[in-house]
N, C-alpha and C positions, 0 to 999 in steps of 0.2 A: 382981095387975093392974098395980100400979105398977111392978113389976119388969119386966114384959113391955114396958110402954110405954117404960120406960127403956132396955130392951134394944133396943126398936124404934128409939128415938132414936139409940142408939149404933150400931146397924146402919146406920141412914140416914146417920149421920155417916161411917161407914166407906165407904159407897158413894160419897158425894160426894168423898172423898179419892182414891179409885182413879181417878175420871174426870179429876181434875186431873192426876194422874200420867200418864195416857195422852195428854192434850193436851200436856203438857210434852215427852213423848218425840216426838210428831209435830212439834212446833215445832223441836225440836233437829235432827231429820232434815232438815227443810226448810232450816234454817240451814246445816247441813253441806253439803247439795247445792249451795246457792247459793255457798257459800265455795269449793267444788271447781270450780265453773264459772269463778269469778273467778281462781282459781289457774291453771287451764288457759289462760284468755285471757292472763294475765300471762306464763305460760311461752311461749305462742305469740308474744307480742310480743318476748320477749327471745331466743328461740332463732333459729337460722339454718336456713333451708330450702334444700336443695341440689338442683339439677337438673343432670344431667350428660349430655352427648352423647358417645358413644364415638367416638374417631378411627378412621379406616379407612385402611389402607395397601394400595396396589396397585402393580403393576409396569406402568409406562407405556411403556417402550421397552426394546429390547435391541439389542446389536450384537455380531456374531461377527467376529473378526479373526484371519486373513484370512477372507473370505466363504466360500471353499472350502478346506478343509484337505486336505493330502496324507495318505495312509495313514501312520499313526504320526507325523504332523506335529504341531507345537505351535501353540497359538493361545490366544486369550483370549475370554471371554464377559463383556460388560459389560451390566448391567441397571440400570434407573433405578427407584428406589423413591420413591413419593410418598404423602404424607399428604393424602388427598383431603378430609378434614374441615376445610376452610378456615375454617368457622365453628364447629368443635367447641370448646365452652367449658364451664367450670364456672360455673354460675349460682348465686349466693348471694343470698337474699332475706331481709329481716328487717323487723320493724315492721308490725303489723297495724292497719289503720284500722278505723273503726266498721263499714264495709261489709264487712270481712273481706279486703280486698285488701292486698298487700304494699306498703309505702311506700318501701323502699330496695332496690335491685337492684345487684349487682356481678358482672361476668363476667370470667372468667380463662381464657386459652387452655389447651387440654389437649394436650400432645405425645403422640405415639404412641411408647410404650416398646417397643423391639424387643429381644427376648432374644437371638436368633441369626439369622443368615442363612447358609444352606448350599446347596451345589450337589450334587445326587444324580445322578451321572454315568451310572450303568448301565454300558454298554459303553464309554463315554467315561471315560478316566482323568482324575480331578480331582487336579491337582498342588497347587493352593492354592485351597480352596473352602469354608472354614468360618470364620465370624466369630461368636464367642461374646461375650455381654455387649455387644451392638452399640451400644446407646445409644438416643437419642430423636430423632424428626423432628418439628419443629413443624408446626402446621396450615398446609397449602398449600405446604410446602417439599418439595424433591426432593433425592435423594442417589444418586450412582452407586456401584455395587459391581462389582468386577472379579474374575473367577476365571481361573486358569491351567489349561489343559486339554491333553490329548494325545489325538489321534485313534486309533482302533483300526486294525488292519491291513485289515479288510474295508471296502470301499467301501459307501456308502449314506447314508441320512438318519437321524440319531439325534436323540432328544429328551431330553436331560438336564433335570432339574427343579430349579428354584430354590425352596427352602423358606424361608419367613419366619415365624418364631415371634414372635407379638405378645403382650405382657403385658396381659391383660385384654381382648383383642380377638380377632378372628377370624384364624386363621392363613392364610397364602397359599401356594398351590402353583402354579407357573408353568412350563410346558414351553418350552424354547428349541430351535428346530430347528438342527442342526449338519450341514452338508453335507460329507461326506468324499468328494471326488473324483467327484461325480456331476453331470454336465452337465445332466441332465434337469430338475432342480429349479432350476438357475440360469437357463437360457434361457427358462423360462416367465415369470419376472418381468421387468418392463421394465428394460432396461439402455440408458442413453443413451450413445452413442459420439459424440464431438465431433471433427470434422476442421476444422482451422484453415488458412486461406490468407491470407497478408499479404505485403507487399513484403519483399525481402531486406534492405533498409536504409532507414531513415528519417532525413532530415536535420533537425536541430533547427529548429523553426519551420514545418515542413511538416505538412499533413494527410494521413491515410492511411486506407484502408478495411481492414476485417478481415471475411472471409467465413467464416461458420460453417455447416458441414453437420452437422445434428443427425440421428442415426440411432437408431431404437429397435431394438437388437439382440435384444431379448427377443421373447416371443410374445404378451404381453397388452398392453392399451392403457395408455398413459400420458396422463393428462389434467391440466387446470389447470396447464400448464407455465408457469412464470414465470422469466425470465432477468434476473438483476441483475448489473451491472458495477461495479467499483471499481478505482481506479488507485492505484499506490504513491507517486505524487508529484503535487503541484499543477501542475507544468509539463506534465502529460499528462492529458487529460480527454476525455470523450465529447462529440461535437457534438450528439448527440440525448439523449433520456431515458435515465436509468440503469436503468430497469426496463422490460422488454418482456414481453408475453403472447404465447405461441406456441400455435398450434392443436394439438389432441390428436394423438398419434402412435400408430397401431396398430403391431403387431409387424411389423418389416421396413420401415416407412415412413421417409422422409427429409423434412427441412425445411431450407431454406436461409435464413439470416438474415445481413444485411450490417450491420455496425456501423461508424460513422464516428468517428474520433478525431482530435484536434488537439494539436500540441505548440507550445511557445514556444521562443525562441532560447536559453533558459537551461536547458533540460532536460539532465540529465547524460548524457554519452556512455556507452554500454554497453547492457546488457539491462535494460529497464524492464518491470515486471510489470503486467499487467491481470488482475484476479481476476474469474472468472465463477462465479456461483452459480445452480444449477438447482434449483428446487423444483417437485415434481409429485406427483400422487396416483395410487394404484393403483385398480382398479375397486371395491375394497371400502372406499375412502376413506382407506386408510393413506397417510400423508404420507412422502415421500422427499426427501432433500437430497443434492445432488451438487455438488462444486466442481471447477473447472478453472482453469488458468492459461495466459495468453498471454504469451510473452516477446517483447517488441518490441525489435528491434535498432536502437538509436539510434547513428548513425555521423556524426561530424563531417565536414563538407566544407569544405576550405580553398579560398579564392578569392583569388588573388594579382593585384596590379596595381602599377603604379609611381606613386610620389608626386611625385618631383622628380628632375631631372638637373642635376648641377653639375660644373664643371671648376675645377681649380686649376693655373695662374692662370685667372681668369675669362675672359680673352681668349686663345684658343689661336692661337699664331702658328706658321707653317710651320717645321718643323725644331726646334721647342722642345719638350722633354719636358713632359708634363702628367699630372695625375691626373683620372680620370673617376669620379664617384660617382653611382650610381643607387640611390635609396631604394625598396624593394619593400615593399608593405603587404598584410596579410592581412585581407580584409574578410569572410571566411567564418565558419563556426561551428565548424570543426575546426582543429586544430593542423597547420601545414605543417612537415614534417620533411625533413631532408636536402636543403635548398634550395641549388641551385647555379645561377649565372648565367654565361652565355658570350656574348661579343660577337664580331662578325665584321668589325670595322674592319681595313682593310688597313694596319695599322701594327705595328711590333714592340713587344714589351713583354708585360706580364701581361694576357691577354685572358680569363681565367677567374677567377671569385670564388666561394669556398665560404662560404655564409651560416650554415647550420645550421638551427635551428628558429625559426619565427615563429608566435607565438600569435595567436589571433583578436583583431582590433582593435589590432594592433601592427605596427610596420614595422622594417626592418633595412636597413643599407647594403650595397651591392655595390660594392667598390672595385677599379678597374683603373688600373694605372700604365703609361702608354704613352710611347714615345720621340718621338712626333711624326711628322709627315709633311709632304707638300707642301700648298700652299694650295689651298682649294676647299671645296665642300660634299660631305660624305660621307653617303650613305644606308646605314644599317646596321641590324642586328637584334639584340635582346637575347633570348636563349633561356633560359627559367627552367624548371628541372626540380625537382619536389618530390614527396613522398608524403604521403598522409593516410589516414584510416580506409578510404577507398574504393579505394586503390591508388596507382599512380604516374601523375603527370600532367606534361604539358609545355605551356607557354604561350610564345608568341612576340610580342614588342612591337617594332614598327618605330620606328626613331629616326633622327635626322639630327644631324650635327656640322659646324659652320662653322669652317674653319681659315683664318685670315688669311694671305695670301701674305707672304713675307719682304719687309721694307721696305728698299729700296736708296737712299733719298733722301740720307742722310748720305754714303754712298759717292760718289754722283754729284756732290754739292756739293764734296766733297773733291777728286775728280778734276778738276772744273772749275777749282777754285782752283789746283790743281797745274799744270794746263795753262796757265792764265793766267800764273802766275808763270814757268813755263818759257818761255813765248812772249816775255814781257817781257825775260827774261834773254837769250834768244837774239837778240832784236831789238836789245837794247842793246849787248851785248858781242860779237855775231858779225856781225849784218847791218850795222849802222852803221859799225863800223870798216872793214868790207870795202868799203863804198860811199864813205865820206869819206876814208878813209886814216888820219885821225888819231883816229877814233872819236868825234868830237864830235857832239853832237846837231844836228839840222838847224837849229833856231832859234838855237842858239849860233853856228853857222857863219855864219848870215845877219847876225847882229848884229856879228860881227867884221869883216864886210866893210864 
């Protein structure tokens, strides 16, 4: 009995030790679970979470030069690649708050990595059309790529494809229409033909109109037409607004627009350019841009007049040689060349003077050396001939010249003196001796008596 009880006690003691062991194992598992949660939370706080948006590359525009290729002719295709993911970025977040939200955020732009750009020509021969290891395009940026091509012998419309291979992104395939000597496809699209009418010459400082006749030589409508003007110098400008809106043009229609421009006196002589830019849209909303140039012929106009008339000596006396100087001034905007002056005074001597060139706001002398003439007032003309940018011109100026008659006062006085002396001598030595016999003076004779 004692043994059983003892065994019972031993067995009871054994049962109590096994329960403690089970409780210890449970507590250990709970502790390990809690420690794992803390480790995960700590790792989440220390690690970086990355969110990335893939960049996208598209072809936004193309240009074929020339627009119509001759059979077997050469040309180029230019396409514009654009990374449209202007907000594409690599977002790095770290630091977890109690609520589970990220505390620190960092964004970095992601460029589009382009492996290659190629042109698959088909029947179009591609001379230069493959770019390997092309490079990267940043978010929102654009880049032009040009290919050299040769047209086939057969006329028609061809569609070579531009292939863009993007690293980690979607590849691009874009067909480009190439017209080989086919008028059908050209005339369907709007084509603005500009006819310009302006004066043959414009003098600096003058205003002038330019009439534009805008014709849509295509077959479809051109809308939202905006005309912008720009000049090549500040001395030439528009009198009105630099931007005009033009009504839509259907195929074959015309519009007439008159532009007014103004110049100052300092505009350079020659051809000055006015740039015209036409922006319009096709029916599908495609934007088109066209540029034109107006060449404005600026021609200087010389205007001659006389400033002063001088003689040397200042008082011209009949029969005395003298110099006549007429100063001629150019008050125009152009240079006067080959200037010649001629006078029609009825006197002998040099009556023609060659001056040469007179620049604007300058004067030059015309010198005439004359032998003199009789006294009186002479009405005469000065005829000036010159050339400028507008041609040959002749201007006539009426003049007058006062010639003092020759002064005979000295001669008359001398003659009077000579006559008086001669009379006295005759009276004394001829008349008296003849009358008195002895030649004595009358009063002498009387006193002697």
